[in-house]
N, C-alpha and C positions, 0 to 999 in steps of 0.2 A: 782357639784365639781368645782368652779371657778380656785381654787388653783393648780390645775394639768397641769403640763407642757405639752403643745402639742406637738407631734413628729414632726420634721422637716425633710421634702424630701429633700434630696441633690442628686445631681447628681453624679452618680458613680465615685471615683477617678480613674486617669489613672496612678496612680504612682508617684513618686517623680522626680523631674527636666525633662530634655529634653527627649523626645524619638527619636530614630533614624527614619530616613526619610522612609528606608525600611519596618518599621514594621507600618508607617502610610499609605504607598499606596501599600502594599503586598496583600490585598484584591481586590483592583481594577485592579491590574495587574492579579490576578488570575481570576478575573470576565472576562476580555478582553482576556485573553488567552483562557478559556474556550468556549467564543463565538466563536473562529475560531478553536477550537477543540483540543485545546493543553491542556492536563490535567495536564500534568508537564511543567510549564512554565520555568523550567530551560533549557529546549530545546530552547526557544527563547532568554534567556537572556546570555546562555554561549555555543551559538552555535559554535564558533570557538574551544573550548576547546572540545565539543563533537565529531563534524564531523572532526575535524584536519584542521590546517591552510591552506592545499593545498585546500580542498574543500570549506572551509568557505570563501576564497578569491573568488572563481567564484559561489557560490550559497547561496540561502537564502530560510529557509523554510517559508511556505506560508499557508498551511492548513493540518489539519488530519481529513479526514473523515473514519467514523466507518461504515460498511457494514451492510446489514440487520440481517444477523445472528449473529452478534457480533465475528465473526471469525478472527477477525484481521483488523487492520486500515491502510489506504494509506495515507502516506506521500506524498503531493505536495512540489516539491523544484523548485525554480525560478533560471535561468541561462540565460545567453546569448547564442544565437545560435551557437556561434564558440566554446564556452565550453560543449554543451550539450554531444558532442561525448565522451569526457573525463569524463564526470561525470557519462555518462551511463556505460561505463567500471567499475565505482567504486560504482555503486549502491549497491551491496550486502554488500561491506564493510560499506557503510553508514548506512545501515539498521541493521546491526550488532550493530554499534555505538550507533544508536539512541535506539534500545533495551535495551543496556546497561545502558542507561540513565533511562529509565522506570523501570527498575528492571525485567522485563518479556518481553516476545515476542509479544509486543503490535503492533508494524508496522509488516506487512505480505508484504507491496508492497513499492515501491517507485516510483512516478510518477514524470517525469521532463517535467516543462514548460519552453517553450523559451520565451523570451522579448528582447527588443531593449537593447543595451548597455548603454544606456542613464537612463532607469529607468522603473520603475513601480509604478504604482497608484500615480500619480501626481509628479512623477520624484525623490521619497525619497530613493530608493535603489541605490546605488552606488556600483558597484563591483570591484573598485578598492581598494587595501589595503591602509589603512591609513600608512604616511609615518612614518618612524622610528624615528625620532626625528625633531625638528625646526633646519631649515637652519641657517648657522653662521651669525648674524647681521652684516652687514658692519659696519666698522669703518670710521670715517671721518679723511681724511689727516692731517699732522701736520700746513699745511698752511691754510687749511678750518677752523681748530679748531683756531688758532690765528685770523683769519678774523672773524669768529662768536664772540670772547672773545672781539676783539675791538668794534665791532658793538654793544654788550650789556654792554660794559663799562660804560656808560652813566648813567645808571640807579643806584639810590641811594641804593634801598631796595637790601640785598644780596640775599634772597630768590627768589625774581622775577627775578634778574640778573641770578640765577642757572636755573630758570626754563626756561629762555629766550635761555639761552645758551644750553640747553638740546632739546629744541624745535628748534633752528638752527640745530642742529646736526642731529635730526631724519628728517628733510627736506632735508639736503644737502646729506643724506646716502641712501635715500628712492629708491627704483627700480621704472623705469618708464616701464609699458607694453605697 
């Protein structure tokens, strides 16, 4: 029967329109977290909310290891030597907060690992909290603005003149370290 239509094989449709980035990388993040022992990746992504701002500023979760009997896991937390004493006093509260994230008593022990304040594993861990906001941008004085406008005045194209004036103001107001 030559008149029959052949069934076409199509790739499965992903849906209509665009997808959220989180849905595209969710599986890879889960696999990466599972390789480090984090069954709940929310512990990594929402560390500041789970541990609290005070603990999150001085410590980062590194690893979750499970014992042979499976009677509880050990959470390894990275901190600086100076903050280790403060974190040691807050270990029990941290364990309770993390177990709240898991939904059951998964973590039975918190182990503190100390490192230099400059970082850990290629210097990627920074224990200083992020600044609250961007500092105010300095503004050029009226004399400097007039001098910049006078310098760019000879340019015939208005868009190019405006761009040169903006460049001049950026150069005049930048901080030198």
